[in-house]
Backbone bond lengths (Angstrom), bond angles and torsions (degrees), N, CA, C in turn:
res aa  C-N    CA-C-N  psi(-1)  N-CA   C-N-CA  omega(-1)  CA-C   N-CA-C  phi
1 X - - - 1.526 - - 1.512 106.98 -
2 X 1.287 116.79 127.65 1.359 120.37 -179.61 1.627 115.12 -105.63
3 X 1.324 114.64 -22.97 1.455 122.73 177.11 1.580 110.26 -142.86
4 X 1.108 112.70 157.43 1.660 118.45 179.59 1.473 102.70 -95.89
5 X 1.377 109.10 160.99 1.516 115.62 179.89 1.489 111.47 -64.88
6 X 1.463 121.33 -31.80 1.361 128.15 178.62 1.577 110.52 -55.70
7 X 1.413 111.97 -34.51 1.493 111.03 -177.50 1.534 107.28 -88.48
8 X 1.252 118.29 -31.21 1.630 119.91 -175.51 1.497 106.90 -66.15
9 X 1.331 120.68 -42.13 1.361 126.46 -174.38 1.402 119.45 -91.75
10 X 1.297 118.87 5.31 1.458 128.90 -174.83 1.436 107.13 -69.15
11 X 1.380 110.76 135.21 1.599 118.00 179.81 1.537 109.79 -127.45
12 X 1.178 121.09 -38.99 1.418 125.93 -174.88 1.449 116.00 -121.09
13 X 1.394 122.72 178.34 1.207 123.76 -177.39 1.559 114.86 -65.58
14 X 1.278 123.07 -37.71 1.436 118.86 173.14 1.440 112.47 -69.31
15 X 1.254 126.96 -27.59 1.353 126.83 177.25 1.714 108.49 -68.97
16 X 1.249 111.42 -37.74 1.486 113.93 -178.07 1.505 108.22 -73.73
17 X 1.396 118.41 -37.66 1.469 116.34 175.87 1.612 113.64 -62.33
18 X 1.416 113.03 -33.49 1.453 117.16 176.31 1.505 112.86 -66.16
19 X 1.363 115.08 -35.12 1.433 126.14 -179.61 1.498 106.81 -66.32
20 X 1.320 120.68 -50.78 1.425 128.45 -177.34 1.736 103.63 -58.54
21 X 1.193 119.79 -48.46 1.511 130.72 -176.29 1.540 101.47 -57.80
22 X 1.433 117.96 -53.10 1.396 119.16 -174.22 1.613 115.50 -64.53
23 X 1.316 111.98 -35.23 1.511 115.94 -176.70 1.483 103.84 -74.91
24 X 1.312 123.33 -33.74 1.496 123.04 178.72 1.474 110.21 -71.32
25 X 1.289 121.73 -45.73 1.436 123.43 179.19 1.665 108.68 -61.56
26 X 1.305 112.99 -41.66 1.542 112.60 -177.68 1.594 103.42 -67.38
27 X 1.167 119.42 -45.93 1.498 120.99 178.53 1.403 115.57 -54.51
28 X 1.443 125.82 -39.31 1.346 129.31 -179.70 1.470 109.09 -74.78
29 X 1.299 116.64 -38.64 1.531 118.89 174.84 1.492 113.58 -67.17
30 X 1.294 121.47 -39.75 1.427 121.26 174.42 1.528 118.08 -66.25
31 X 1.434 105.26 -35.91 1.559 109.20 175.69 1.493 110.18 -69.30
32 X 1.273 120.74 -33.45 1.433 122.63 -179.71 1.621 110.96 -65.89
33 X 1.229 112.32 -27.25 1.505 116.76 176.32 1.482 114.39 -91.80
34 X 1.274 117.90 4.58 1.440 125.42 172.27 1.594 111.38 88.90
35 X 1.306 119.46 9.93 1.480 121.90 -177.22 1.522 105.79 -99.59
36 X 1.337 110.97 75.77 1.443 117.34 -169.26 1.484 111.22 -78.41
37 X 1.252 120.99 -35.59 1.462 121.92 -177.35 1.508 113.78 -63.68
38 X 1.468 117.31 -42.53 1.367 121.21 173.65 1.600 109.75 -69.68
39 X 1.237 116.41 -35.51 1.475 118.60 -176.56 1.612 108.48 -68.74
40 X 1.229 116.91 -29.34 1.491 122.62 175.15 1.512 109.69 -65.63
41 X 1.359 118.18 -41.91 1.454 119.29 175.98 1.476 112.88 -60.20
42 X 1.323 120.87 -44.83 1.409 120.74 -177.96 1.649 110.16 -77.15
43 X 1.264 118.64 -24.69 1.481 115.43 172.73 1.494 110.19 -71.22
44 X 1.403 121.09 -38.15 1.290 128.16 171.41 1.467 113.68 -51.25
45 X 1.346 115.95 -55.21 1.489 123.57 -179.58 1.549 109.22 -61.70
46 X 1.300 116.45 -26.51 1.462 115.49 179.08 1.566 111.80 -72.98
47 X 1.437 114.56 -32.07 1.354 119.46 177.81 1.524 111.70 -72.22
48 X 1.319 114.19 -41.24 1.509 119.31 171.26 1.609 116.27 -49.07
49 X 1.299 107.60 -48.28 1.522 123.54 -178.76 1.527 110.53 -66.25
50 X 1.380 116.11 -38.72 1.408 125.26 179.02 1.634 115.65 -60.21
51 X 1.415 101.09 -41.10 1.455 116.63 174.45 1.592 111.87 -56.35
52 X 1.418 109.96 -45.11 1.484 114.09 179.67 1.605 112.02 -66.22
53 X 1.326 105.48 -34.26 1.584 109.17 179.18 1.489 111.17 -67.03
54 X 1.323 113.10 -35.08 1.523 112.70 171.42 1.414 116.03 -59.35
55 X 1.313 115.68 -44.57 1.389 122.53 -173.21 1.644 108.14 -71.56
56 X 1.344 118.56 -33.92 1.413 114.87 173.24 1.476 115.33 -78.35
57 X 1.315 120.55 -13.61 1.504 127.72 175.96 1.437 109.08 -89.34
58 X 1.277 120.65 -4.14 1.458 131.73 -174.13 1.596 114.67 54.35
59 X 1.313 113.21 39.49 1.404 124.49 176.50 1.537 113.23 -88.20
60 X 1.299 116.78 69.63 1.501 126.71 -162.50 1.655 105.53 -54.23
61 X 1.359 115.32 -49.77 1.379 113.38 -175.49 1.475 117.15 -65.53
62 X 1.349 119.61 -41.55 1.574 120.87 172.72 1.443 106.37 -64.27
63 X 1.201 125.26 -37.15 1.470 125.47 -176.45 1.456 112.19 -70.03
64 X 1.381 120.05 -41.47 1.533 118.50 171.19 1.576 112.46 -66.16
65 X 1.279 118.86 -41.49 1.325 120.63 175.99 1.504 117.57 -54.08
66 X 1.525 108.22 -45.93 1.469 116.72 178.15 1.564 109.46 -64.34
67 X 1.367 115.99 -40.41 1.397 113.42 -179.50 1.485 114.68 -70.56
68 X 1.265 120.18 -27.07 1.444 123.40 176.08 1.465 106.46 -66.31
69 X 1.423 120.22 -48.22 1.423 124.38 -169.45 1.659 105.45 -66.68
70 X 1.319 111.71 -31.37 1.493 116.57 174.62 1.446 111.82 -64.77
71 X 1.219 121.58 -49.91 1.452 132.94 -172.99 1.678 108.92 -64.60
72 X 1.372 111.80 -49.15 1.524 116.40 -176.45 1.410 112.20 -73.26
73 X 1.179 124.57 -36.94 1.470 126.20 -172.39 1.560 119.89 -152.28
74 X 1.272 112.10 12.41 1.498 118.53 179.23 1.550 112.40 57.68
75 X 1.306 112.39 49.71 1.450 117.48 -176.79 1.564 115.49 57.59
76 X 1.435 112.25 27.50 1.499 109.12 -176.90 1.483 114.64 80.77
77 X 1.299 118.98 -8.60 1.533 123.02 169.34 1.520 115.41 -90.18
78 X 1.260 119.79 -4.32 1.445 124.67 179.32 1.487 108.74 -128.41
79 X 1.324 122.70 61.84 1.428 118.06 -177.03 1.371 121.90 -64.12
80 X 1.382 125.18 -15.39 1.370 130.72 176.54 1.486 107.42 -70.40
81 X 1.360 120.95 -27.97 1.409 117.93 177.20 1.544 115.67 -59.24
82 X 1.316 113.00 -39.89 1.501 116.23 171.32 1.399 113.00 -55.89
83 X 1.271 126.83 -37.51 1.590 130.39 178.84 1.543 101.62 -71.28
84 X 1.190 126.88 -37.77 1.568 127.99 172.16 1.423 111.43 -56.81
85 X 1.284 117.59 -52.07 1.424 121.27 176.07 1.526 117.16 -56.27
86 X 1.366 111.75 -41.65 1.433 123.06 176.26 1.553 111.03 -54.93
87 X 1.310 109.14 -57.20 1.556 116.69 -173.56 1.607 103.03 -67.19
88 X 1.307 120.98 -43.71 1.428 121.11 -170.99 1.595 109.49 -64.23
89 X 1.335 118.58 -45.80 1.497 118.20 -178.22 1.431 104.59 -65.06
90 X 1.308 126.28 -46.14 1.591 125.32 -179.97 1.519 105.24 -55.30
91 X 1.242 115.38 -53.21 1.589 117.36 -172.91 1.459 106.48 -59.31
92 X 1.342 126.88 -58.06 1.330 125.10 -178.21 1.584 122.35 -58.04
93 X 1.263 113.22 -34.88 1.522 123.66 172.32 1.616 108.01 -71.24
94 X 1.384 119.57 -41.98 1.433 117.64 179.03 1.504 107.60 -65.96
95 X 1.357 123.42 -35.72 1.386 124.88 176.92 1.491 110.78 -63.82
96 X 1.337 118.55 -40.24 1.546 116.09 175.42 1.399 114.14 -65.34
97 X 1.337 117.06 -44.11 1.461 121.64 174.71 1.584 114.23 -51.95
98 X 1.304 113.60 -49.11 1.384 124.35 -178.01 1.552 110.11 -67.84
99 X 1.293 118.46 -50.18 1.533 121.33 -174.50 1.509 111.54 -68.71
100 X 1.347 113.31 -42.85 1.475 119.65 -170.09 1.611 113.63 -108.25
101 X 1.441 119.01 3.48 1.259 125.22 -171.99 1.439 112.04 -85.46
102 X 1.185 114.36 167.19 1.618 124.42 -179.37 1.542 107.11 -88.32
103 X 1.372 111.83 94.52 1.643 113.60 173.72 1.636 112.17 53.61
104 X 1.295 119.02 46.56 1.386 119.69 179.43 1.482 109.34 -103.89
105 X 1.232 128.78 132.02 1.377 127.43 179.91 1.569 105.95 -78.54
106 X 1.323 112.25 170.02 1.638 114.58 -173.37 1.512 107.94 -74.40
107 X 1.385 115.67 -34.32 1.540 117.22 174.37 1.561 109.27 -63.21
108 X 1.363 118.19 -48.66 1.491 116.83 177.38 1.456 110.14 -61.26
109 X 1.236 126.04 -36.12 1.542 126.15 -179.04 1.571 103.29 -63.35
110 X 1.294 121.21 -45.21 1.433 118.22 -177.06 1.504 114.39 -68.63
111 X 1.389 112.18 -40.55 1.520 111.75 176.53 1.417 113.43 -66.72
112 X 1.421 122.27 -33.40 1.380 128.79 171.33 1.439 111.79 -53.71
113 X 1.348 110.87 -57.34 1.397 121.03 -178.45 1.551 115.47 -50.91
114 X 1.361 115.14 -47.77 1.443 122.84 178.41 1.533 113.83 -60.72
115 X 1.373 109.57 -42.13 1.506 120.84 176.50 1.510 107.31 -60.01
116 X 1.357 119.52 -55.75 1.470 122.30 -171.55 1.553 104.29 -63.63
117 X 1.341 123.04 -44.53 1.431 128.12 -174.41 1.593 104.28 -52.52
118 X 1.329 119.03 -42.18 1.494 116.26 -175.24 1.536 110.53 -93.79
119 X 1.313 119.08 26.89 1.352 125.36 168.34 1.435 113.01 77.22
120 X 1.314 126.12 16.19 1.546 125.98 172.89 1.562 113.55 -85.90
121 X 1.203 118.91 -15.12 1.471 125.54 -176.00 1.472 113.44 79.84
122 X 1.364 117.34 -174.58 1.380 121.32 -179.02 1.550 100.82 -102.81
123 X 1.381 117.33 143.59 1.447 124.99 164.77 1.471 106.51 -67.47
124 X 1.470 114.78 138.32 1.499 115.44 178.25 1.580 115.24 67.89
125 X 1.332 119.91 6.24 1.425 118.19 177.98 1.577 106.01 -96.26
126 X 1.330 104.85 133.27 1.541 116.74 -177.24 1.628 98.25 -105.34
127 X 1.320 110.97 139.07 1.522 120.19 -176.87 1.646 105.46 -75.31
128 X 1.329 121.36 -8.68 1.358 123.18 173.93 1.529 111.65 -81.25
129 X 1.273 124.13 -12.65 1.398 128.15 -178.21 1.484 109.53 -110.75
130 X 1.512 113.10 167.14 1.265 115.82 177.67 1.499 126.64 -58.34
131 X 1.410 109.47 -29.64 1.442 117.74 179.11 1.521 114.92 -63.20
132 X 1.362 110.51 -35.91 1.486 119.90 177.53 1.571 108.89 -69.94
133 X 1.253 114.36 -39.40 1.444 112.89 178.11 1.496 116.79 -71.01
134 X 1.300 110.99 -33.14 1.632 116.03 174.52 1.401 110.08 -68.29
135 X 1.400 121.87 -35.38 1.419 128.14 -176.85 1.489 105.76 -71.31
136 X 1.460 122.39 -39.09 1.345 121.43 178.36 1.557 113.33 -64.66
137 X 1.248 112.44 -45.27 1.494 124.01 -179.42 1.519 106.03 -56.93
138 X 1.349 116.12 -52.06 1.522 121.12 -176.23 1.508 108.47 -60.73
139 X 1.383 117.32 -44.05 1.551 121.52 179.75 1.528 108.19 -55.56
140 X 1.388 116.44 -45.38 1.488 119.90 -174.98 1.599 104.65 -61.25
141 X 1.372 116.72 -56.46 1.525 121.30 179.88 1.502 111.72 -54.54
142 X 1.380 112.76 -35.41 1.610 120.17 179.96 1.516 101.75 -64.06
143 X 1.297 128.98 -42.40 1.448 128.19 -166.13 1.515 103.04 -74.05
144 X 1.461 117.94 -47.82 1.422 121.20 -178.94 1.602 114.00 -63.19
145 X 1.299 114.95 -32.59 1.382 120.39 -174.67 1.521 110.62 -78.72
146 X 1.373 116.33 -39.54 1.522 127.04 174.49 1.537 105.35 -58.88
147 X 1.312 121.50 -49.30 1.456 124.23 -177.93 1.548 115.54 -59.36
148 X 1.429 105.05 -43.82 1.434 114.21 174.84 1.552 114.83 -60.03
149 X 1.277 112.70 -38.96 1.474 122.26 -172.97 1.502 105.22 -74.84
150 X 1.302 121.39 -41.53 1.560 122.16 177.29 1.462 110.62 -62.28
151 X 1.386 111.64 -49.74 1.510 112.67 178.64 1.346 118.97 -62.37
152 X 1.375 114.88 -41.21 1.495 117.70 -179.69 1.493 114.42 -64.37
153 X 1.310 114.68 -41.33 1.493 119.71 -179.51 1.486 108.71 -71.99
154 X 1.335 123.02 -41.04 1.427 122.09 -177.95 1.580 109.18 -65.14
155 X 1.204 117.69 -44.26 1.456 122.44 178.51 1.511 113.19 -64.94
156 X 1.356 115.03 -36.99 1.461 119.38 -175.78 1.491 110.41 -78.01
157 X 1.268 122.61 -40.20 1.421 122.73 -174.84 1.564 115.75 -101.71
158 X 1.470 114.71 -10.75 1.337 109.99 -179.52 1.447 110.97 -122.14
159 X 1.306 116.39 23.69 1.532 115.57 169.96 1.503 103.04 128.51
160 X 1.339 109.80 156.39 1.438 119.74 178.48 1.495 105.55 -137.86
Protein backbone atom coordinates (compact mmCIF):
# COMPACT_ATOMS: atom_id res chain seq x y z
CA UNK A 1 0.00 0.00 0.00
CA UNK A 2 1.52 3.30 -1.10
CA UNK A 3 -1.15 5.76 -0.02
CA UNK A 4 -4.07 5.82 2.36
CA UNK A 5 -7.67 6.31 1.32
CA UNK A 6 -7.65 9.60 3.26
CA UNK A 7 -5.06 10.86 0.84
CA UNK A 8 -6.55 9.38 -2.32
CA UNK A 9 -9.97 10.92 -1.80
CA UNK A 10 -8.91 14.24 -0.29
CA UNK A 11 -10.49 17.24 -1.98
CA UNK A 12 -10.29 20.20 0.38
CA UNK A 13 -8.12 21.63 3.12
CA UNK A 14 -9.74 19.66 5.95
CA UNK A 15 -9.45 16.41 3.97
CA UNK A 16 -5.73 17.00 3.45
CA UNK A 17 -5.24 17.80 7.13
CA UNK A 18 -6.93 14.49 7.97
CA UNK A 19 -4.69 12.68 5.48
CA UNK A 20 -1.58 14.24 7.07
CA UNK A 21 -2.75 13.14 10.51
CA UNK A 22 -3.58 9.60 9.30
CA UNK A 23 -0.19 9.17 7.64
CA UNK A 24 1.63 10.42 10.73
CA UNK A 25 -0.37 8.16 13.06
CA UNK A 26 0.29 5.14 10.87
CA UNK A 27 4.00 5.99 10.74
CA UNK A 28 4.16 6.20 14.55
CA UNK A 29 2.30 2.88 14.95
CA UNK A 30 4.52 1.10 12.43
CA UNK A 31 7.68 2.53 13.97
CA UNK A 32 6.48 1.33 17.39
CA UNK A 33 6.25 -2.18 15.95
CA UNK A 34 9.75 -1.92 14.51
CA UNK A 35 8.65 -1.63 10.89
CA UNK A 36 10.68 1.52 10.28
CA UNK A 37 11.13 1.24 6.51
CA UNK A 38 7.40 1.26 5.85
CA UNK A 39 6.88 3.84 8.60
CA UNK A 40 9.34 6.15 6.85
CA UNK A 41 7.33 5.92 3.64
CA UNK A 42 4.15 7.08 5.41
CA UNK A 43 6.02 9.80 7.32
CA UNK A 44 7.38 11.02 3.98
CA UNK A 45 3.85 11.05 2.50
CA UNK A 46 2.69 13.07 5.51
CA UNK A 47 5.36 15.68 4.74
CA UNK A 48 4.32 15.86 1.08
CA UNK A 49 0.68 16.31 2.08
CA UNK A 50 1.63 18.92 4.69
CA UNK A 51 3.26 20.92 1.90
CA UNK A 52 -0.05 20.81 0.04
CA UNK A 53 -1.82 22.03 3.20
CA UNK A 54 0.59 24.97 3.40
CA UNK A 55 -0.17 25.83 -0.22
CA UNK A 56 -3.94 25.65 0.37
CA UNK A 57 -3.58 27.83 3.48
CA UNK A 58 -1.49 30.30 1.47
CA UNK A 59 1.41 30.03 3.92
CA UNK A 60 3.99 30.93 1.30
CA UNK A 61 7.06 30.91 3.56
CA UNK A 62 6.34 27.50 5.03
CA UNK A 63 5.41 26.14 1.61
CA UNK A 64 8.70 27.32 0.07
CA UNK A 65 10.74 25.95 2.98
CA UNK A 66 8.94 22.63 2.66
CA UNK A 67 9.54 22.60 -1.09
CA UNK A 68 13.24 23.30 -0.53
CA UNK A 69 13.51 20.54 2.08
CA UNK A 70 11.83 18.15 -0.33
CA UNK A 71 14.15 19.04 -3.21
CA UNK A 72 17.43 18.98 -1.29
CA UNK A 73 16.96 15.78 0.73
CA UNK A 74 13.42 14.46 0.42
CA UNK A 75 12.56 15.72 3.92
CA UNK A 76 15.49 13.71 5.29
CA UNK A 77 14.14 10.45 3.89
CA UNK A 78 16.26 10.62 0.72
CA UNK A 79 19.78 11.36 2.02
CA UNK A 80 21.47 10.41 -1.24
CA UNK A 81 19.75 13.33 -2.97
CA UNK A 82 22.02 15.64 -0.98
CA UNK A 83 25.05 13.83 -2.33
CA UNK A 84 23.62 14.23 -5.83
CA UNK A 85 23.29 17.99 -5.32
CA UNK A 86 26.87 18.07 -4.03
CA UNK A 87 28.27 16.33 -7.10
CA UNK A 88 25.99 18.26 -9.46
CA UNK A 89 26.96 21.72 -8.22
CA UNK A 90 30.66 20.88 -8.30
CA UNK A 91 30.38 19.40 -11.79
CA UNK A 92 28.42 22.33 -13.26
CA UNK A 93 30.70 24.95 -11.73
CA UNK A 94 33.83 23.05 -12.80
CA UNK A 95 32.51 23.00 -16.36
CA UNK A 96 31.86 26.75 -16.17
CA UNK A 97 35.41 27.37 -14.95
CA UNK A 98 36.84 25.12 -17.66
CA UNK A 99 34.76 26.30 -20.62
CA UNK A 100 34.86 30.00 -19.86
CA UNK A 101 37.96 30.23 -17.69
CA UNK A 102 41.27 31.66 -18.61
CA UNK A 103 43.56 28.80 -19.58
CA UNK A 104 42.40 26.45 -16.83
CA UNK A 105 42.82 22.69 -17.30
CA UNK A 106 39.89 20.39 -16.58
CA UNK A 107 41.66 18.99 -13.50
CA UNK A 108 42.33 22.52 -12.21
CA UNK A 109 38.70 23.44 -12.84
CA UNK A 110 37.47 20.51 -10.72
CA UNK A 111 39.98 21.21 -7.97
CA UNK A 112 38.97 24.86 -8.01
CA UNK A 113 35.31 23.94 -7.92
CA UNK A 114 35.73 21.64 -4.90
CA UNK A 115 37.77 24.33 -3.16
CA UNK A 116 35.18 27.02 -3.90
CA UNK A 117 32.30 24.74 -2.88
CA UNK A 118 33.80 24.36 0.58
CA UNK A 119 34.13 28.13 0.98
CA UNK A 120 37.85 28.49 0.32
CA UNK A 121 37.38 30.47 -2.89
CA UNK A 122 39.23 30.17 -6.15
CA UNK A 123 42.88 30.99 -6.30
CA UNK A 124 43.54 33.90 -8.66
CA UNK A 125 39.82 34.71 -8.73
CA UNK A 126 38.93 38.36 -8.52
CA UNK A 127 35.47 39.21 -7.23
CA UNK A 128 35.21 41.78 -10.01
CA UNK A 129 35.07 39.06 -12.66
CA UNK A 130 32.63 36.28 -13.34
CA UNK A 131 34.83 33.52 -11.81
CA UNK A 132 34.71 35.26 -8.45
CA UNK A 133 30.94 35.60 -8.74
CA UNK A 134 30.52 31.91 -9.63
CA UNK A 135 32.84 30.94 -6.76
CA UNK A 136 30.79 33.05 -4.33
CA UNK A 137 27.50 31.50 -5.46
CA UNK A 138 29.08 28.04 -5.34
CA UNK A 139 30.32 28.67 -1.78
CA UNK A 140 26.81 29.71 -0.72
CA UNK A 141 25.25 26.59 -2.25
CA UNK A 142 28.05 24.56 -0.69
CA UNK A 143 27.21 25.85 2.77
CA UNK A 144 23.50 25.12 2.34
CA UNK A 145 24.13 21.64 0.93
CA UNK A 146 26.65 20.77 3.64
CA UNK A 147 24.19 21.81 6.35
CA UNK A 148 21.44 19.75 4.72
CA UNK A 149 23.84 16.81 4.40
CA UNK A 150 24.78 16.91 8.09
CA UNK A 151 21.18 17.35 9.27
CA UNK A 152 19.89 14.59 6.99
CA UNK A 153 22.47 12.00 7.96
CA UNK A 154 22.32 12.89 11.65
CA UNK A 155 18.54 12.56 11.65
CA UNK A 156 18.58 9.43 9.51
CA UNK A 157 21.19 7.42 11.35
CA UNK A 158 21.01 8.71 14.94
CA UNK A 159 17.29 8.72 15.48
CA UNK A 160 14.09 10.15 14.23
